[in-house]
VEXTOR-801213 format. One record per atom (N, C-alpha, C): x, y, z. Coordinates in Angstrom, 2 decimals, always signed. Layout:
BEGIN
<u X v Y w Z>
...
//
This chain:
BEGIN
<u -34.74 v +26.26 w -65.19>
<u -34.04 v +27.41 w -64.52>
<u -35.07 v +28.57 w -64.47>
<u -35.26 v +29.28 w -63.49>
<u -36.19 v +30.15 w -63.66>
<u -35.00 v +31.46 w -64.00>
<u -36.02 v +32.72 w -64.08>
<u -35.25 v +33.61 w -64.39>
<u -34.73 v +34.72 w -63.05>
<u -33.18 v +34.99 w -62.85>
<u -33.17 v +35.68 w -61.44>
<u -33.52 v +37.00 w -61.49>
<u -34.09 v +37.72 w -62.78>
<u -34.16 v +39.02 w -62.49>
<u -35.32 v +39.37 w -62.08>
<u -35.97 v +38.71 w -61.92>
<u -37.85 v +38.28 w -61.38>
<u -37.70 v +38.03 w -59.95>
<u -36.95 v +38.26 w -59.44>
<u -36.34 v +38.00 w -57.93>
<u -36.90 v +35.98 w -57.74>
<u -36.87 v +35.59 w -58.60>
<u -37.02 v +34.12 w -58.20>
<u -35.74 v +33.16 w -58.35>
<u -35.49 v +32.49 w -57.41>
<u -34.76 v +31.67 w -57.25>
<u -34.31 v +30.71 w -58.54>
<u -33.06 v +30.26 w -58.71>
<u -32.71 v +29.37 w -59.99>
<u -32.75 v +27.70 w -59.17>
<u -32.89 v +26.99 w -59.94>
<u -32.85 v +25.70 w -59.24>
<u -31.58 v +24.79 w -58.96>
<u -31.61 v +24.30 w -58.05>
<u -30.10 v +24.09 w -57.78>
<u -29.63 v +22.75 w -58.63>
<u -28.76 v +22.90 w -58.86>
<u -27.95 v +21.33 w -59.75>
<u -27.52 v +20.37 w -58.48>
<u -27.42 v +19.17 w -59.52>
<u -26.96 v +18.06 w -58.67>
<u -25.58 v +18.41 w -58.27>
<u -24.51 v +18.66 w -58.61>
<u -23.62 v +19.74 w -57.92>
<u -23.59 v +20.43 w -56.62>
<u -25.02 v +21.39 w -56.67>
<u -24.87 v +21.82 w -55.77>
<u -25.10 v +20.96 w -54.41>
<u -26.32 v +20.08 w -54.57>
<u -26.39 v +19.33 w -53.37>
<u -25.62 v +18.53 w -53.06>
<u -24.55 v +18.25 w -54.04>
<u -23.27 v +17.29 w -53.19>
<u -22.64 v +18.28 w -52.69>
<u -22.29 v +19.51 w -52.93>
<u -21.19 v +20.58 w -52.24>
<u -22.18 v +20.56 w -51.07>
<u -23.46 v +21.10 w -51.04>
<u -24.26 v +21.34 w -49.42>
<u -23.69 v +20.06 w -48.57>
<u -24.03 v +19.06 w -49.07>
<u -24.27 v +17.69 w -48.23>
<u -22.93 v +17.89 w -47.89>
<u -21.63 v +17.67 w -48.63>
<u -20.24 v +17.65 w -48.13>
<u -19.92 v +18.58 w -47.50>
<u -20.34 v +19.55 w -47.40>
<u -20.04 v +20.80 w -46.48>
<u -20.60 v +20.79 w -45.11>
<u -22.12 v +20.52 w -45.14>
<u -22.58 v +19.98 w -43.97>
<u -21.70 v +18.57 w -43.06>
<u -21.64 v +17.46 w -44.24>
<u -20.69 v +17.08 w -43.41>
<u -19.18 v +17.22 w -42.77>
<u -18.92 v +18.22 w -43.71>
<u -17.54 v +18.47 w -42.99>
<u -17.32 v +19.34 w -41.38>
<u -18.89 v +20.19 w -41.17>
<u -18.73 v +20.84 w -40.17>
<u -19.42 v +19.96 w -39.23>
<u -19.97 v +18.69 w -39.49>
<u -20.72 v +17.95 w -38.32>
<u -19.21 v +17.14 w -38.09>
<u -18.46 v +16.57 w -38.71>
<u -17.04 v +15.98 w -38.08>
<u -16.47 v +17.14 w -37.29>
<u -16.26 v +18.68 w -37.57>
<u -15.91 v +19.54 w -36.69>
<u -16.51 v +19.19 w -35.50>
<u -17.94 v +19.39 w -35.39>
<u -18.44 v +19.46 w -33.83>
<u -18.35 v +18.20 w -33.20>
<u -18.04 v +17.14 w -34.16>
<u -18.02 v +15.93 w -33.34>
<u -16.62 v +15.82 w -32.65>
<u -15.47 v +16.36 w -33.25>
<u -14.21 v +16.47 w -33.02>
<u -14.32 v +17.44 w -31.73>
<u -15.39 v +18.72 w -32.08>
<u -14.79 v +19.71 w -30.48>
<u -15.64 v +18.87 w -29.09>
<u -16.30 v +17.97 w -29.53>
<u -16.97 v +17.10 w -28.41>
<u -16.51 v +16.58 w -27.97>
<u -15.67 v +15.55 w -28.86>
<u -14.56 v +14.47 w -28.34>
<u -13.00 v +15.43 w -27.54>
<u -13.22 v +16.50 w -28.39>
<u -11.84 v +17.15 w -27.39>
<u -12.31 v +17.37 w -26.13>
<u -13.22 v +18.25 w -26.13>
<u -14.00 v +18.91 w -24.60>
<u -13.95 v +17.73 w -23.86>
<u -14.04 v +16.81 w -24.00>
<u -14.63 v +15.90 w -22.80>
<u -13.94 v +14.85 w -22.75>
<u -12.51 v +14.94 w -23.69>
<u -11.47 v +14.07 w -23.47>
<u -10.63 v +14.34 w -21.95>
<u -9.90 v +13.44 w -21.62>
<u -9.19 v +12.98 w -19.99>
<u -8.02 v +13.62 w -20.42>
<u -6.97 v +14.86 w -20.49>
<u -6.00 v +14.53 w -20.91>
<u -4.79 v +13.71 w -20.00>
<u -5.24 v +13.07 w -18.95>
<u -4.55 v +12.41 w -18.09>
<u -4.35 v +10.63 w -19.13>
<u -5.20 v +10.94 w -20.15>
<u -5.00 v +9.52 w -21.08>
<u -4.01 v +9.95 w -22.00>
<u -3.39 v +11.37 w -22.58>
<u -2.67 v +11.35 w -23.57>
<u -0.75 v +11.55 w -23.25>
<u -0.82 v +11.41 w -23.61>
<u +1.43 v +11.37 w -24.02>
<u +0.97 v +12.78 w -23.27>
<u +2.83 v +12.73 w -22.95>
<u +2.91 v +13.65 w -22.07>
<u +2.95 v +15.27 w -22.95>
<u +3.77 v +15.28 w -24.04>
<u +4.01 v +16.34 w -24.99>
<u +1.95 v +16.94 w -25.34>
<u +1.47 v +15.88 w -25.85>
<u +0.16 v +16.10 w -26.27>
<u -0.99 v +16.54 w -25.19>
<u -0.71 v +15.97 w -23.48>
<u -1.01 v +16.66 w -22.74>
<u -0.86 v +17.63 w -22.20>
<u +0.58 v +18.11 w -22.62>
<u +0.90 v +20.00 w -21.97>
<u +0.28 v +20.55 w -23.25>
<u +0.13 v +20.39 w -23.95>
<u -0.39 v +21.31 w -25.37>
<u -1.91 v +21.23 w -24.96>
<u -2.36 v +20.21 w -24.63>
<u -4.16 v +20.21 w -24.14>
<u -4.43 v +21.34 w -23.01>
<u -3.66 v +20.85 w -22.23>
<u -3.86 v +21.93 w -20.81>
<u -3.25 v +23.22 w -21.02>
<u -2.61 v +23.11 w -22.13>
<u -2.22 v +24.92 w -22.11>
<u -2.94 v +25.78 w -23.28>
<u -4.17 v +24.86 w -23.61>
<u -5.17 v +26.02 w -24.26>
<u -6.33 v +26.55 w -23.95>
<u -6.07 v +27.75 w -24.07>
<u -6.96 v +28.70 w -23.10>
<u -8.66 v +28.52 w -23.50>
<u -8.71 v +29.33 w -22.09>
<u -10.27 v +29.13 w -22.71>
<u -11.25 v +29.99 w -23.39>
<u -10.64 v +31.11 w -23.87>
<u -11.36 v +31.38 w -25.27>
<u -11.06 v +30.69 w -26.45>
<u -9.85 v +29.96 w -26.57>
<u -9.62 v +29.09 w -28.04>
<u -10.68 v +28.19 w -27.58>
<u -10.85 v +27.37 w -26.47>
<u -12.25 v +26.74 w -26.79>
<u -13.66 v +27.40 w -27.16>
<u -13.90 v +28.41 w -26.63>
<u -15.35 v +29.16 w -26.92>
<u -15.00 v +29.56 w -28.37>
<u -13.94 v +29.81 w -29.10>
<u -13.98 v +30.37 w -30.60>
<u -13.90 v +28.73 w -31.49>
<u -13.64 v +27.85 w -30.58>
<u -13.76 v +26.30 w -31.35>
<u -15.23 v +26.05 w -31.46>
<u -15.64 v +26.53 w -29.80>
<u -17.38 v +26.02 w -30.35>
<u -18.35 v +26.65 w -31.15>
<u -17.78 v +28.08 w -30.98>
<u -18.55 v +29.12 w -32.15>
<u -18.48 v +28.60 w -33.67>
<u -16.92 v +28.82 w -33.83>
<u -16.65 v +27.87 w -35.11>
<u -17.32 v +26.78 w -35.78>
<u -17.32 v +25.95 w -35.25>
<u -18.01 v +24.62 w -35.81>
<u -19.62 v +24.70 w -35.51>
<u -19.99 v +24.78 w -34.29>
<u -21.72 v +25.05 w -34.27>
<u -22.29 v +26.28 w -35.26>
<u -21.76 v +27.33 w -35.42>
<u -22.12 v +28.15 w -36.76>
<u -22.01 v +27.88 w -37.78>
<u -20.94 v +27.04 w -37.73>
<u -20.75 v +26.44 w -39.44>
<u -21.49 v +25.65 w -40.01>
<u -22.08 v +24.56 w -38.91>
<u -23.18 v +23.36 w -39.05>
<u -24.04 v +24.01 w -38.91>
<u -24.49 v +25.21 w -38.62>
<u -25.80 v +26.15 w -38.88>
<u -25.99 v +26.60 w -40.22>
<u -24.62 v +27.32 w -40.35>
<u -24.83 v +27.81 w -41.88>
<u -24.89 v +26.56 w -43.04>
<u -24.09 v +25.17 w -42.95>
<u -24.22 v +24.50 w -44.00>
<u -25.66 v +24.12 w -43.72>
<u -26.45 v +24.09 w -42.60>
<u -27.58 v +23.79 w -42.60>
<u -28.64 v +24.20 w -43.32>
<u -28.21 v +25.43 w -43.05>
<u -28.80 v +26.27 w -44.17>
<u -28.81 v +26.68 w -45.90>
<u -27.41 v +25.89 w -46.22>
<u -27.20 v +25.79 w -47.56>
<u -27.98 v +24.48 w -48.05>
<u -28.77 v +23.47 w -47.19>
<u -29.10 v +22.50 w -47.72>
<u -30.98 v +23.15 w -47.58>
<u -30.87 v +24.14 w -46.77>
<u -32.11 v +24.90 w -47.08>
<u -32.44 v +25.73 w -48.03>
<u -31.08 v +26.17 w -48.58>
<u -30.52 v +27.03 w -49.51>
<u -31.69 v +28.52 w -49.37>
<u -30.78 v +28.52 w -47.80>
<u -31.13 v +30.12 w -47.63>
<u -29.53 v +30.85 w -47.56>
<u -30.11 v +32.35 w -47.63>
<u -28.94 v +33.27 w -48.13>
<u -28.26 v +33.45 w -46.51>
<u -28.86 v +32.92 w -45.63>
<u -28.36 v +33.21 w -44.46>
<u -26.89 v +32.31 w -44.06>
<u -26.58 v +31.33 w -45.22>
<u -25.78 v +30.28 w -44.64>
<u -24.77 v +31.41 w -45.15>
<u -24.30 v +32.23 w -46.28>
<u -22.96 v +32.98 w -46.21>
<u -22.70 v +33.68 w -44.90>
<u -23.20 v +34.30 w -44.34>
<u -23.04 v +34.98 w -43.28>
<u -22.54 v +33.88 w -42.16>
<u -23.02 v +33.31 w -41.96>
<u -23.06 v +32.25 w -40.74>
<u -21.51 v +31.65 w -40.97>
<u -21.52 v +30.96 w -42.22>
<u -19.97 v +30.26 w -42.62>
<u -19.15 v +31.27 w -42.32>
<u -19.10 v +32.50 w -42.97>
<u -18.17 v +33.19 w -42.63>
<u -17.70 v +33.77 w -41.39>
<u -18.59 v +34.14 w -40.45>
<u -18.33 v +33.67 w -39.04>
<u -17.86 v +32.74 w -38.50>
<u -17.94 v +31.66 w -38.79>
<u -17.33 v +30.47 w -38.75>
<u -15.65 v +30.46 w -38.69>
<u -15.38 v +30.75 w -40.50>
<u -14.08 v +30.88 w -40.69>
<u -13.21 v +32.38 w -39.83>
<u -14.15 v +33.35 w -39.25>
<u -13.48 v +34.24 w -38.35>
<u -13.34 v +34.08 w -36.92>
<u -13.87 v +32.91 w -36.41>
<u -13.80 v +32.10 w -35.29>
<u -12.71 v +31.02 w -35.21>
<u -13.17 v +30.43 w -36.44>
<u -11.26 v +29.65 w -36.58>
<u -10.34 v +30.77 w -36.99>
<u -9.86 v +31.51 w -37.00>
<u -9.12 v +32.42 w -37.28>
<u -8.58 v +33.15 w -35.78>
<u -9.40 v +33.41 w -35.50>
<u -9.66 v +33.57 w -33.53>
<u -8.91 v +32.24 w -33.11>
<u -9.39 v +31.54 w -33.14>
<u -8.69 v +29.97 w -32.24>
<u -7.87 v +29.52 w -32.26>
<u -7.64 v +29.97 w -33.98>
<u -6.08 v +29.29 w -34.11>
<u -4.71 v +30.49 w -33.99>
<u -5.27 v +31.99 w -33.89>
<u -4.42 v +32.92 w -33.25>
<u -3.74 v +32.41 w -31.91>
<u -4.83 v +31.56 w -31.20>
<u -3.85 v +30.97 w -30.01>
<u -2.36 v +30.94 w -29.93>
<u -2.58 v +30.05 w -30.92>
<u -1.10 v +29.18 w -31.27>
<u +0.14 v +30.21 w -31.12>
<u -0.14 v +31.61 w -31.60>
<u +1.06 v +32.46 w -31.95>
<u +0.67 v +33.41 w -30.85>
<u -0.33 v +34.16 w -30.11>
<u -0.49 v +34.83 w -29.27>
<u -0.22 v +34.63 w -27.75>
<u -0.68 v +33.19 w -27.36>
<u -0.86 v +32.59 w -26.18>
<u +0.22 v +32.27 w -25.60>
<u +1.38 v +32.94 w -25.25>
<u +2.79 v +32.00 w -24.79>
<u +2.68 v +30.91 w -23.93>
<u +1.73 v +30.33 w -23.58>
<u +2.20 v +28.65 w -22.72>
<u +1.55 v +27.83 w -23.97>
<u +0.81 v +27.96 w -24.44>
<u +0.10 v +27.09 w -25.69>
<u +1.40 v +27.00 w -26.35>
<u +1.91 v +28.24 w -27.00>
<u +2.85 v +28.45 w -28.31>
<u +4.17 v +27.52 w -27.59>
<u +4.61 v +27.92 w -26.15>
<u +5.64 v +27.03 w -26.05>
<u +5.29 v +25.09 w -26.14>
<u +3.98 v +24.89 w -25.79>
<u +3.49 v +23.47 w -25.79>
<u +3.55 v +23.07 w -27.12>
<u +2.93 v +23.77 w -27.76>
<u +3.10 v +22.94 w -29.16>
<u +4.20 v +22.78 w -29.84>
<u +4.19 v +21.38 w -30.67>
<u +5.43 v +20.93 w -31.27>
<u +5.16 v +22.04 w -32.71>
<u +6.80 v +22.01 w -32.96>
<u +7.11 v +22.36 w -34.24>
<u +6.63 v +21.69 w -35.49>
<u +6.14 v +22.40 w -36.43>
<u +5.30 v +22.05 w -37.46>
<u +4.31 v +21.42 w -37.48>
<u +3.29 v +21.67 w -36.21>
<u +2.18 v +20.62 w -36.07>
<u +0.76 v +22.02 w -36.16>
<u +1.45 v +22.76 w -36.93>
<u +0.10 v +24.06 w -37.43>
<u +0.15 v +23.71 w -38.65>
<u +0.42 v +22.79 w -39.63>
<u -0.55 v +22.50 w -40.71>
<u -1.88 v +21.91 w -40.84>
<u -2.29 v +20.96 w -39.62>
<u -3.68 v +20.84 w -39.54>
<u -4.68 v +21.84 w -39.29>
<u -4.84 v +23.00 w -38.55>
<u -5.46 v +24.50 w -38.59>
<u -5.24 v +24.97 w -39.81>
<u -4.45 v +24.99 w -40.26>
<u -4.09 v +25.54 w -41.49>
<u -5.13 v +25.04 w -42.83>
<u -5.18 v +23.55 w -42.88>
<u -5.98 v +22.88 w -43.62>
<u -7.13 v +23.46 w -43.62>
<u -7.81 v +23.19 w -41.98>
<u -9.07 v +22.85 w -41.74>
<u -9.65 v +24.66 w -42.19>
<u -8.62 v +25.08 w -42.05>
<u -9.35 v +26.94 w -42.22>
<u -9.35 v +26.80 w -44.02>
<u -8.40 v +26.25 w -44.43>
<u -8.62 v +26.50 w -45.76>
<u -9.83 v +25.85 w -46.31>
<u -10.23 v +24.19 w -46.19>
<u -11.34 v +23.48 w -46.15>
<u -12.56 v +24.69 w -46.24>
<u -12.43 v +25.29 w -44.90>
<u -13.94 v +25.88 w -44.49>
<u -14.05 v +26.97 w -45.30>
<u -12.55 v +27.86 w -45.58>
<u -13.22 v +29.06 w -46.71>
<u -13.81 v +28.41 w -47.95>
<u -13.22 v +26.93 w -48.22>
<u -13.66 v +26.84 w -49.69>
<u -15.50 v +26.60 w -49.33>
<u -16.14 v +26.07 w -48.41>
<u -17.21 v +25.95 w -47.97>
<u -17.38 v +27.23 w -47.78>
<u -16.80 v +28.12 w -47.72>
<u -17.12 v +29.62 w -47.85>
<u -17.61 v +30.18 w -49.02>
<u -16.40 v +29.70 w -50.04>
<u -16.75 v +30.36 w -51.53>
<u -17.86 v +29.91 w -52.01>
<u -18.26 v +28.32 w -51.62>
<u -19.40 v +27.45 w -52.37>
<u -20.21 v +28.14 w -51.88>
<u -20.91 v +28.51 w -50.63>
<u -21.85 v +29.17 w -50.26>
<u -22.11 v +30.64 w -51.00>
<u -20.97 v +31.48 w -51.17>
<u -20.80 v +32.73 w -51.76>
<u -21.34 v +32.45 w -53.33>
<u -20.65 v +31.72 w -53.85>
<u -20.64 v +31.60 w -55.19>
<u -22.50 v +31.23 w -55.69>
<u -23.09 v +30.34 w -54.44>
<u -24.05 v +30.01 w -54.54>
<u -25.44 v +31.15 w -54.57>
<u -24.80 v +31.57 w -53.65>
<u -25.82 v +33.12 w -53.33>
<u -25.81 v +34.02 w -54.79>
<u -24.72 v +34.09 w -55.16>
<u -24.63 v +34.87 w -56.40>
<u -25.02 v +34.61 w -57.61>
<u -25.09 v +33.41 w -57.84>
<u -26.07 v +32.64 w -58.51>
<u -27.48 v +32.74 w -58.59>
<u -27.62 v +33.01 w -57.38>
<u -29.63 v +32.78 w -57.12>
<u -29.71 v +31.59 w -56.31>
<u -29.01 v +30.78 w -56.37>
<u -29.54 v +29.48 w -55.73>
<u -30.13 v +29.62 w -54.35>
<u -29.58 v +30.65 w -53.30>
<u -30.10 v +30.84 w -52.00>
<u -30.94 v +31.61 w -52.16>
<u -31.94 v +31.62 w -51.35>
<u -33.21 v +32.48 w -51.43>
<u -33.04 v +33.53 w -50.01>
//
């Protein structure tokens, strides 16, 4: 390891690289899910899921896109060991929160969302928050430059 007091960065451990790769895979899955959902034909869904999908407002789709694509850029910055990862992943979480707020503030979506189906968005946001904490910790430890 190099001395971080002289402005040099520390070497990244095997654990860091595993975390960075897993974080990137997580965000890539999010991008895949976004592409899957925006190209999905609602007519192929069951009636209750179709109603919920058709009730999603455009701004929620925009927040979803920002969340996953900016998050992926952030995790790529982790792989490149760049400090830019922290604000990008932080922005991704904010976009997720905006996206998930639609379930509570959009009356049409709120009415079409089955009870008990909000656990998945909560878990996704929690995992993304862990990725953010991972990036923040790497930055504080001097692994990111």
